[in-house]
PQR file with spaces between the fields and no chain letter, atoms N, CA, C, O and H, PARSE charges and radii, in Angstrom:
ATOM       1  N    MET     1     -16.331    5.967  -19.363 -0.4000 1.5000
ATOM       2  CA   MET     1     -16.481    4.805  -18.509 -0.0000 2.0000
ATOM       3  C    MET     1     -15.156    4.546  -17.814  0.5500 1.7000
ATOM       4  O    MET     1     -14.141    4.352  -18.483 -0.5500 1.4000
ATOM       5  N    THR     2     -15.145    4.539  -16.510 -0.4000 1.5000
ATOM       6  CA   THR     2     -13.917    4.316  -15.766 -0.0000 2.0000
ATOM       7  C    THR     2     -13.691    2.841  -15.555  0.5500 1.7000
ATOM       8  O    THR     2     -14.564    2.016  -15.825 -0.5500 1.4000
ATOM       9  H    THR     2     -15.970    4.697  -15.967  0.4000 1.0000
ATOM      10  N    GLN     3     -12.510    2.518  -15.070 -0.4000 1.5000
ATOM      11  CA   GLN     3     -12.207    1.114  -14.808 -0.0000 2.0000
ATOM      12  C    GLN     3     -13.054    0.554  -13.679  0.5500 1.7000
ATOM      13  O    GLN     3     -13.317   -0.648  -13.640 -0.5500 1.4000
ATOM      14  H    GLN     3     -11.801    3.187  -14.851  0.4000 1.0000
ATOM      15  N    PHE     4     -13.482    1.408  -12.761 -0.4000 1.5000
ATOM      16  CA   PHE     4     -14.299    0.934  -11.652 -0.0000 2.0000
ATOM      17  C    PHE     4     -15.724    0.621  -12.107  0.5500 1.7000
ATOM      18  O    PHE     4     -16.354   -0.298  -11.583 -0.5500 1.4000
ATOM      19  H    PHE     4     -13.268    2.385  -12.793  0.4000 1.0000
ATOM      20  N    THR     5     -16.228    1.375  -13.073 -0.4000 1.5000
ATOM      21  CA   THR     5     -17.543    1.094  -13.606 -0.0000 2.0000
ATOM      22  C    THR     5     -17.529   -0.243  -14.349  0.5500 1.7000
ATOM      23  O    THR     5     -18.481   -1.019  -14.257 -0.5500 1.4000
ATOM      24  H    THR     5     -15.716    2.121  -13.498  0.4000 1.0000
ATOM      25  N    ALA     6     -16.454   -0.506  -15.082 -0.4000 1.5000
ATOM      26  CA   ALA     6     -16.328   -1.779  -15.779 -0.0000 2.0000
ATOM      27  C    ALA     6     -16.217   -2.920  -14.776  0.5500 1.7000
ATOM      28  O    ALA     6     -16.727   -4.015  -15.019 -0.5500 1.4000
ATOM      29  H    ALA     6     -15.681    0.124  -15.157  0.4000 1.0000
ATOM      30  N    PHE     7     -15.561   -2.672  -13.663 -0.4000 1.5000
ATOM      31  CA   PHE     7     -15.412   -3.710  -12.643 -0.0000 2.0000
ATOM      32  C    PHE     7     -16.757   -4.059  -12.023  0.5500 1.7000
ATOM      33  O    PHE     7     -17.038   -5.230  -11.770 -0.5500 1.4000
ATOM      34  H    PHE     7     -15.148   -1.783  -13.465  0.4000 1.0000
ATOM      35  N    THR     8     -17.582   -3.063  -11.778 -0.4000 1.5000
ATOM      36  CA   THR     8     -18.862   -3.338  -11.137 -0.0000 2.0000
ATOM      37  C    THR     8     -19.784   -4.111  -12.051  0.5500 1.7000
ATOM      38  O    THR     8     -20.648   -4.847  -11.574 -0.5500 1.4000
ATOM      39  H    THR     8     -17.353   -2.111  -11.983  0.4000 1.0000
ATOM      40  N    SER     9     -19.622   -3.964  -13.359 -0.4000 1.5000
ATOM      41  CA   SER     9     -20.491   -4.714  -14.256 -0.0000 2.0000
ATOM      42  C    SER     9     -20.087   -6.183  -14.312  0.5500 1.7000
ATOM      43  O    SER     9     -20.906   -7.029  -14.669 -0.5500 1.4000
ATOM      44  H    SER     9     -18.921   -3.367  -13.747  0.4000 1.0000
ATOM      45  N    LEU    10     -18.833   -6.505  -13.964 -0.4000 1.5000
ATOM      46  CA   LEU    10     -18.367   -7.887  -13.992 -0.0000 2.0000
ATOM      47  C    LEU    10     -18.503   -8.576  -12.645  0.5500 1.7000
ATOM      48  O    LEU    10     -18.713   -9.787  -12.589 -0.5500 1.4000
ATOM      49  H    LEU    10     -18.167   -5.817  -13.674  0.4000 1.0000
ATOM      50  N    ALA    11     -18.386   -7.828  -11.569 -0.4000 1.5000
ATOM      51  CA   ALA    11     -18.387   -8.421  -10.234 -0.0000 2.0000
ATOM      52  C    ALA    11     -19.810   -8.515   -9.691  0.5500 1.7000
ATOM      53  O    ALA    11     -20.647   -7.656   -9.968 -0.5500 1.4000
ATOM      54  H    ALA    11     -18.215   -6.844  -11.614  0.4000 1.0000
ATOM      55  N    PRO    12     -20.076   -9.559   -8.919 -0.5600 1.5000
ATOM      56  CA   PRO    12     -21.403   -9.637   -8.282  0.2800 2.0000
ATOM      57  C    PRO    12     -21.540   -8.547   -7.219  0.5500 1.7000
ATOM      58  O    PRO    12     -20.566   -8.186   -6.559 -0.5500 1.4000
ATOM      59  N    SER    13     -22.722   -8.045   -7.067 -0.4000 1.5000
ATOM      60  CA   SER    13     -22.955   -6.980   -6.104 -0.0000 2.0000
ATOM      61  C    SER    13     -22.995   -7.558   -4.686  0.5500 1.7000
ATOM      62  O    SER    13     -23.680   -8.545   -4.418 -0.5500 1.4000
ATOM      63  H    SER    13     -23.513   -8.338   -7.603  0.4000 1.0000
ATOM      64  N    SER    14     -22.252   -6.927   -3.802 -0.4000 1.5000
ATOM      65  CA   SER    14     -22.250   -7.331   -2.404 -0.0000 2.0000
ATOM      66  C    SER    14     -22.115   -6.082   -1.555  0.5500 1.7000
ATOM      67  O    SER    14     -21.699   -5.040   -2.063 -0.5500 1.4000
ATOM      68  H    SER    14     -21.695   -6.126   -4.020  0.4000 1.0000
ATOM      69  N    PRO    15     -22.454   -6.158   -0.277 -0.5600 1.5000
ATOM      70  CA   PRO    15     -22.309   -4.977    0.588  0.2800 2.0000
ATOM      71  C    PRO    15     -20.869   -4.488    0.684  0.5500 1.7000
ATOM      72  O    PRO    15     -20.635   -3.285    0.795 -0.5500 1.4000
ATOM      73  N    ALA    16     -19.897   -5.405    0.642 -0.4000 1.5000
ATOM      74  CA   ALA    16     -18.503   -4.994    0.731 -0.0000 2.0000
ATOM      75  C    ALA    16     -18.095   -4.193   -0.510  0.5500 1.7000
ATOM      76  O    ALA    16     -17.421   -3.168   -0.398 -0.5500 1.4000
ATOM      77  H    ALA    16     -20.088   -6.382    0.552  0.4000 1.0000
ATOM      78  N    VAL    17     -18.503   -4.663   -1.683 -0.4000 1.5000
ATOM      79  CA   VAL    17     -18.182   -3.949   -2.922 -0.0000 2.0000
ATOM      80  C    VAL    17     -18.857   -2.589   -2.925  0.5500 1.7000
ATOM      81  O    VAL    17     -18.249   -1.592   -3.318 -0.5500 1.4000
ATOM      82  H    VAL    17     -19.050   -5.496   -1.774  0.4000 1.0000
ATOM      83  N    ASP    18     -20.100   -2.542   -2.494 -0.4000 1.5000
ATOM      84  CA   ASP    18     -20.827   -1.268   -2.455 -0.0000 2.0000
ATOM      85  C    ASP    18     -20.194   -0.273   -1.483  0.5500 1.7000
ATOM      86  O    ASP    18     -20.276    0.936   -1.699 -0.5500 1.4000
ATOM      87  H    ASP    18     -20.593   -3.351   -2.176  0.4000 1.0000
ATOM      88  N    ALA    19     -19.561   -0.772   -0.410 -0.4000 1.5000
ATOM      89  CA   ALA    19     -18.948    0.121    0.572 -0.0000 2.0000
ATOM      90  C    ALA    19     -17.582    0.613    0.129  0.5500 1.7000
ATOM      91  O    ALA    19     -17.212    1.751    0.416 -0.5500 1.4000
ATOM      92  H    ALA    19     -19.495   -1.754   -0.235  0.4000 1.0000
ATOM      93  N    VAL    20     -16.826   -0.231   -0.570 -0.4000 1.5000
ATOM      94  CA   VAL    20     -15.447    0.115   -0.922 -0.0000 2.0000
ATOM      95  C    VAL    20     -15.359    0.875   -2.238  0.5500 1.7000
ATOM      96  O    VAL    20     -14.452    1.688   -2.416 -0.5500 1.4000
ATOM      97  H    VAL    20     -17.127   -1.156   -0.804  0.4000 1.0000
ATOM      98  N    LEU    21     -16.271    0.628   -3.151 -0.4000 1.5000
ATOM      99  CA   LEU    21     -16.187    1.210   -4.486 -0.0000 2.0000
ATOM     100  C    LEU    21     -16.170    2.739   -4.494  0.5500 1.7000
ATOM     101  O    LEU    21     -15.377    3.307   -5.246 -0.5500 1.4000
ATOM     102  H    LEU    21     -17.007   -0.033   -3.006  0.4000 1.0000
ATOM     103  N    PRO    22     -16.985    3.439   -3.715 -0.5600 1.5000
ATOM     104  CA   PRO    22     -16.886    4.907   -3.725  0.2800 2.0000
ATOM     105  C    PRO    22     -15.536    5.413   -3.219  0.5500 1.7000
ATOM     106  O    PRO    22     -15.050    6.444   -3.685 -0.5500 1.4000
ATOM     107  N    LEU    23     -14.927    4.703   -2.277 -0.4000 1.5000
ATOM     108  CA   LEU    23     -13.615    5.116   -1.780 -0.0000 2.0000
ATOM     109  C    LEU    23     -12.542    4.900   -2.828  0.5500 1.7000
ATOM     110  O    LEU    23     -11.620    5.707   -2.945 -0.5500 1.4000
ATOM     111  H    LEU    23     -15.322    3.866   -1.898  0.4000 1.0000
ATOM     112  N    ALA    24     -12.647    3.825   -3.589 -0.4000 1.5000
ATOM     113  CA   ALA    24     -11.642    3.507   -4.602 -0.0000 2.0000
ATOM     114  C    ALA    24     -11.753    4.431   -5.802  0.5500 1.7000
ATOM     115  O    ALA    24     -10.760    4.644   -6.498 -0.5500 1.4000
ATOM     116  H    ALA    24     -13.397    3.170   -3.494  0.4000 1.0000
ATOM     117  N    SER    25     -12.903    4.972   -6.059 -0.4000 1.5000
ATOM     118  CA   SER    25     -13.085    5.790   -7.247 -0.0000 2.0000
ATOM     119  C    SER    25     -12.710    7.256   -7.029  0.5500 1.7000
ATOM     120  O    SER    25     -12.719    8.037   -7.981 -0.5500 1.4000
ATOM     121  H    SER    25     -13.709    4.798   -5.494  0.4000 1.0000
ATOM     122  N    GLU    26     -12.384    7.639   -5.808 -0.4000 1.5000
ATOM     123  CA   GLU    26     -11.946    9.013   -5.567 -0.0000 2.0000
ATOM     124  C    GLU    26     -10.598    9.228   -6.236  0.5500 1.7000
ATOM     125  O    GLU    26      -9.692    8.404   -6.112 -0.5500 1.4000
ATOM     126  H    GLU    26     -12.377    7.005   -5.035  0.4000 1.0000
ATOM     127  N    SER    27     -10.477   10.325   -6.936 -0.4000 1.5000
ATOM     128  CA   SER    27      -9.233   10.580   -7.657 -0.0000 2.0000
ATOM     129  C    SER    27      -8.283   11.424   -6.813  0.5500 1.7000
ATOM     130  O    SER    27      -8.711   12.165   -5.929 -0.5500 1.4000
ATOM     131  H    SER    27     -11.213   10.994   -7.037  0.4000 1.0000
ATOM     132  N    GLY    28      -7.008   11.302   -7.095 -0.4000 1.5000
ATOM     133  CA   GLY    28      -6.002   12.097   -6.411 -0.0000 2.0000
ATOM     134  C    GLY    28      -5.468   11.417   -5.178  0.5500 1.7000
ATOM     135  O    GLY    28      -6.150   10.619   -4.535 -0.5500 1.4000
ATOM     136  H    GLY    28      -6.660   10.699   -7.813  0.4000 1.0000
ATOM     137  N    ALA    29      -4.233   11.751   -4.861 -0.4000 1.5000
ATOM     138  CA   ALA    29      -3.596   11.190   -3.671 -0.0000 2.0000
ATOM     139  C    ALA    29      -3.735   12.180   -2.519  0.5500 1.7000
ATOM     140  O    ALA    29      -3.992   13.365   -2.728 -0.5500 1.4000
ATOM     141  H    ALA    29      -3.679   12.399   -5.383  0.4000 1.0000
ATOM     142  N    HIS    30      -3.566   11.692   -1.344 -0.4000 1.5000
ATOM     143  CA   HIS    30      -3.606   12.563   -0.182 -0.0000 2.0000
ATOM     144  C    HIS    30      -2.324   13.376   -0.130  0.5500 1.7000
ATOM     145  O    HIS    30      -1.247   12.872   -0.448 -0.5500 1.4000
ATOM     146  H    HIS    30      -3.357   10.729   -1.173  0.4000 1.0000
ATOM     147  N    ASP    31      -2.441   14.620    0.265 -0.4000 1.5000
ATOM     148  CA   ASP    31      -1.284   15.493    0.307 -0.0000 2.0000
ATOM     149  C    ASP    31      -0.297   15.100    1.400  0.5500 1.7000
ATOM     150  O    ASP    31       0.888   15.418    1.309 -0.5500 1.4000
ATOM     151  H    ASP    31      -3.316   15.030    0.523  0.4000 1.0000
ATOM     152  N    SER    32      -0.773   14.415    2.423 -0.4000 1.5000
ATOM     153  CA   SER    32       0.102   14.073    3.532 -0.0000 2.0000
ATOM     154  C    SER    32       0.997   12.882    3.229  0.5500 1.7000
ATOM     155  O    SER    32       1.926   12.610    3.989 -0.5500 1.4000
ATOM     156  H    SER    32      -1.736   14.156    2.497  0.4000 1.0000
ATOM     157  N    LEU    33       0.746   12.166    2.145 -0.4000 1.5000
ATOM     158  CA   LEU    33       1.551   10.994    1.809 -0.0000 2.0000
ATOM     159  C    LEU    33       2.633   11.396    0.815  0.5500 1.7000
ATOM     160  O    LEU    33       2.342   11.825   -0.301 -0.5500 1.4000
ATOM     161  H    LEU    33      -0.009   12.386    1.527  0.4000 1.0000
ATOM     162  N    ASN    34       3.868   11.252    1.236 -0.4000 1.5000
ATOM     163  CA   ASN    34       4.998   11.560    0.378 -0.0000 2.0000
ATOM     164  C    ASN    34       5.701   10.252    0.046  0.5500 1.7000
ATOM     165  O    ASN    34       6.217    9.575    0.936 -0.5500 1.4000
ATOM     166  H    ASN    34       4.104   10.904    2.143  0.4000 1.0000
ATOM     167  N    ALA    35       5.723    9.900   -1.223 -0.4000 1.5000
ATOM     168  CA   ALA    35       6.287    8.613   -1.639 -0.0000 2.0000
ATOM     169  C    ALA    35       7.764    8.517   -1.300  0.5500 1.7000
ATOM     170  O    ALA    35       8.229    7.447   -0.910 -0.5500 1.4000
ATOM     171  H    ALA    35       5.304   10.450   -1.946  0.4000 1.0000
ATOM     172  N    TYR    36       8.509    9.595   -1.434 -0.4000 1.5000
ATOM     173  CA   TYR    36       9.938    9.560   -1.128 -0.0000 2.0000
ATOM     174  C    TYR    36      10.188    9.355    0.363  0.5500 1.7000
ATOM     175  O    TYR    36      11.116    8.642    0.746 -0.5500 1.4000
ATOM     176  H    TYR    36       8.131   10.465   -1.750  0.4000 1.0000
ATOM     177  N    ALA    37       9.369    9.974    1.199 -0.4000 1.5000
ATOM     178  CA   ALA    37       9.525    9.797    2.647 -0.0000 2.0000
ATOM     179  C    ALA    37       9.166    8.378    3.063  0.5500 1.7000
ATOM     180  O    ALA    37       9.852    7.784    3.895 -0.5500 1.4000
ATOM     181  H    ALA    37       8.616   10.553    0.888  0.4000 1.0000
ATOM     182  N    ILE    38       8.114    7.838    2.501 -0.4000 1.5000
ATOM     183  CA   ILE    38       7.710    6.473    2.837 -0.0000 2.0000
ATOM     184  C    ILE    38       8.760    5.482    2.346  0.5500 1.7000
ATOM     185  O    ILE    38       9.146    4.571    3.078 -0.5500 1.4000
ATOM     186  H    ILE    38       7.557    8.321    1.825  0.4000 1.0000
ATOM     187  N    GLY    39       9.223    5.657    1.111 -0.4000 1.5000
ATOM     188  CA   GLY    39      10.242    4.767    0.570 -0.0000 2.0000
ATOM     189  C    GLY    39      11.553    4.873    1.322  0.5500 1.7000
ATOM     190  O    GLY    39      12.203    3.860    1.582 -0.5500 1.4000
ATOM     191  H    GLY    39       8.909    6.397    0.517  0.4000 1.0000
ATOM     192  N    GLY    40      11.951    6.090    1.675 -0.4000 1.5000
ATOM     193  CA   GLY    40      13.177    6.282    2.446 -0.0000 2.0000
ATOM     194  C    GLY    40      13.077    5.698    3.839  0.5500 1.7000
ATOM     195  O    GLY    40      14.036    5.115    4.344 -0.5500 1.4000
ATOM     196  H    GLY    40      11.423    6.912    1.463  0.4000 1.0000
ATOM     197  N    GLY    41      11.923    5.851    4.458 -0.4000 1.5000
ATOM     198  CA   GLY    41      11.718    5.267    5.780 -0.0000 2.0000
ATOM     199  C    GLY    41      11.724    3.751    5.744  0.5500 1.7000
ATOM     200  O    GLY    41      12.273    3.104    6.637 -0.5500 1.4000
ATOM     201  H    GLY    41      11.144    6.324    4.048  0.4000 1.0000
ATOM     202  N    ALA    42      11.115    3.183    4.712 -0.4000 1.5000
ATOM     203  CA   ALA    42      11.119    1.727    4.567 -0.0000 2.0000
ATOM     204  C    ALA    42      12.531    1.215    4.315  0.5500 1.7000
ATOM     205  O    ALA    42      12.926    0.192    4.873 -0.5500 1.4000
ATOM     206  H    ALA    42      10.669    3.709    3.987  0.4000 1.0000
ATOM     207  N    LEU    43      13.290    1.910    3.485 -0.4000 1.5000
ATOM     208  CA   LEU    43      14.675    1.521    3.221 -0.0000 2.0000
ATOM     209  C    LEU    43      15.512    1.604    4.493  0.5500 1.7000
ATOM     210  O    LEU    43      16.304    0.704    4.773 -0.5500 1.4000
ATOM     211  H    LEU    43      12.969    2.741    3.030  0.4000 1.0000
ATOM     212  N    ALA    44      15.343    2.670    5.261 -0.4000 1.5000
ATOM     213  CA   ALA    44      16.083    2.817    6.511 -0.0000 2.0000
ATOM     214  C    ALA    44      15.716    1.715    7.505  0.5500 1.7000
ATOM     215  O    ALA    44      16.587    1.176    8.188 -0.5500 1.4000
ATOM     216  H    ALA    44      14.699    3.401    5.034  0.4000 1.0000
ATOM     217  N    ALA    45      14.437    1.384    7.584 -0.4000 1.5000
ATOM     218  CA   ALA    45      14.009    0.316    8.494 -0.0000 2.0000
ATOM     219  C    ALA    45      14.589   -1.029    8.074  0.5500 1.7000
ATOM     220  O    ALA    45      15.034   -1.800    8.924 -0.5500 1.4000
ATOM     221  H    ALA    45      13.730    1.822    7.029  0.4000 1.0000
ATOM     222  N    LEU    46      14.591   -1.319    6.779 -0.4000 1.5000
ATOM     223  CA   LEU    46      15.152   -2.582    6.300 -0.0000 2.0000
ATOM     224  C    LEU    46      16.657   -2.654    6.503  0.5500 1.7000
ATOM     225  O    LEU    46      17.192   -3.706    6.853 -0.5500 1.4000
ATOM     226  H    LEU    46      14.230   -0.692    6.088  0.4000 1.0000
ATOM     227  N    LEU    47      17.338   -1.537    6.285 -0.4000 1.5000
ATOM     228  CA   LEU    47      18.783   -1.527    6.523 -0.0000 2.0000
ATOM     229  C    LEU    47      19.095   -1.700    8.007  0.5500 1.7000
ATOM     230  O    LEU    47      20.066   -2.370    8.359 -0.5500 1.4000
ATOM     231  H    LEU    47      16.904   -0.682    6.000  0.4000 1.0000
ATOM     232  N    LEU    48      18.289   -1.109    8.875 -0.4000 1.5000
ATOM     233  CA   LEU    48      18.467   -1.294   10.311 -0.0000 2.0000
ATOM     234  C    LEU    48      18.252   -2.748   10.704  0.5500 1.7000
ATOM     235  O    LEU    48      19.028   -3.299   11.484 -0.5500 1.4000
ATOM     236  H    LEU    48      17.500   -0.565    8.589  0.4000 1.0000
ATOM     237  N    LEU    49      17.212   -3.372   10.173 -0.4000 1.5000
ATOM     238  CA   LEU    49      16.971   -4.784   10.461 -0.0000 2.0000
ATOM     239  C    LEU    49      18.096   -5.658    9.920  0.5500 1.7000
ATOM     240  O    LEU    49      18.476   -6.636   10.565 -0.5500 1.4000
ATOM     241  H    LEU    49      16.582   -2.924    9.539  0.4000 1.0000
ATOM     242  N    LEU    50      18.631   -5.329    8.757 -0.4000 1.5000
ATOM     243  CA   LEU    50      19.752   -6.080    8.206 -0.0000 2.0000
ATOM     244  C    LEU    50      20.980   -5.938    9.086  0.5500 1.7000
ATOM     245  O    LEU    50      21.693   -6.914    9.317 -0.5500 1.4000
ATOM     246  H    LEU    50      18.322   -4.535    8.233  0.4000 1.0000
ATOM     247  N    TRP    51      21.237   -4.734    9.581 -0.4000 1.5000
ATOM     248  CA   TRP    51      22.391   -4.506   10.445 -0.0000 2.0000
ATOM     249  C    TRP    51      22.234   -5.278   11.756  0.5500 1.7000
ATOM     250  O    TRP    51      23.190   -5.889   12.233 -0.5500 1.4000
ATOM     251  H    TRP    51      20.658   -3.941    9.393  0.4000 1.0000
ATOM     252  N    ILE    52      21.033   -5.255   12.341 -0.4000 1.5000
ATOM     253  CA   ILE    52      20.788   -5.989   13.587 -0.0000 2.0000
ATOM     254  C    ILE    52      20.963   -7.482   13.362  0.5500 1.7000
ATOM     255  O    ILE    52      21.556   -8.173   14.191 -0.5500 1.4000
ATOM     256  H    ILE    52      20.255   -4.759   11.954  0.4000 1.0000
ATOM     257  N    THR    53      20.448   -7.983   12.242 -0.4000 1.5000
ATOM     258  CA   THR    53      20.550   -9.416   11.949 -0.0000 2.0000
ATOM     259  C    THR    53      22.000   -9.840   11.790  0.5500 1.7000
ATOM     260  O    THR    53      22.397  -10.890   12.295 -0.5500 1.4000
ATOM     261  H    THR    53      19.967   -7.422   11.569  0.4000 1.0000
ATOM     262  N    THR    54      22.793   -9.037   11.097 -0.4000 1.5000
ATOM     263  CA   THR    54      24.199   -9.415   10.896 -0.0000 2.0000
ATOM     264  C    THR    54      24.994   -9.321   12.193  0.5500 1.7000
ATOM     265  O    THR    54      25.960  -10.065   12.360 -0.5500 1.4000
ATOM     266  H    THR    54      22.470   -8.184   10.686  0.4000 1.0000
ATOM     267  N    ARG    55      24.629   -8.441   13.111 -0.4000 1.5000
ATOM     268  CA   ARG    55      25.339   -8.336   14.390 -0.0000 2.0000
ATOM     269  C    ARG    55      25.011   -9.524   15.290  0.5500 1.7000
ATOM     270  O    ARG    55      25.881  -10.003   16.018 -0.5500 1.4000
ATOM     271  H    ARG    55      23.845   -7.836   12.976  0.4000 1.0000
ATOM     272  N    LEU    56      23.780  -10.001   15.252 -0.4000 1.5000
ATOM     273  CA   LEU    56      23.360  -11.083   16.140 -0.0000 2.0000
ATOM     274  C    LEU    56      23.643  -12.470   15.553  0.5500 1.7000
ATOM     275  O    LEU    56      23.494  -13.469   16.256 -0.5500 1.4000
ATOM     276  H    LEU    56      23.074   -9.613   14.660  0.4000 1.0000
ATOM     277  N    ASN    57      24.036  -12.549   14.317 -0.4000 1.5000
ATOM     278  CA   ASN    57      24.209  -13.846   13.655 -0.0000 2.0000
ATOM     279  C    ASN    57      25.686  -14.180   13.473  0.5500 1.7000
ATOM     280  O    ASN    57      26.076  -14.704   12.430 -0.5500 1.4000
ATOM     281  H    ASN    57      24.157  -11.737   13.746  0.4000 1.0000
ATOM     282  N    ARG    58      26.491  -13.891   14.452 -0.4000 1.5000
ATOM     283  CA   ARG    58      27.905  -14.199   14.364 -0.0000 2.0000
ATOM     284  C    ARG    58      28.160  -15.595   14.925  0.5500 1.7000
ATOM     285  O    ARG    58      27.851  -15.878   16.083 -0.5500 1.4000
ATOM     286  H    ARG    58      26.175  -13.465   15.299  0.4000 1.0000
ATOM     287  N    ASP    59      28.713  -16.441   14.108 -0.4000 1.5000
ATOM     288  CA   ASP    59      29.089  -17.777   14.556 -0.0000 2.0000
ATOM     289  C    ASP    59      30.539  -17.742   15.009  0.5500 1.7000
ATOM     290  O    ASP    59      31.445  -17.511   14.209 -0.5500 1.4000
ATOM     291  H    ASP    59      28.964  -16.212   13.167  0.4000 1.0000
ATOM     292  N    ARG    60      30.746  -17.967   16.275 -0.4000 1.5000
ATOM     293  CA   ARG    60      32.112  -17.914   16.795 -0.0000 2.0000
ATOM     294  C    ARG    60      32.573  -19.257   17.228  0.5500 1.7000
ATOM     295  O    ARG    60      33.703  -19.402   17.694 -0.5500 1.4000
ATOM     296  H    ARG    60      30.009  -18.155   16.925  0.4000 1.0000
């Protein structure tokens, strides 16, 4: 019994649950998603935003 099967027994049945549940129960990650690349890109974007914010927030 998977966690999704247990969830369906507790949740009321609705068209949204019926549509999303098969997608959520698929196992494995997509090969095109690399966690290190996504995390590195997010870190770079946040550092860029921090640098822009500190350059524009100079009180003279």
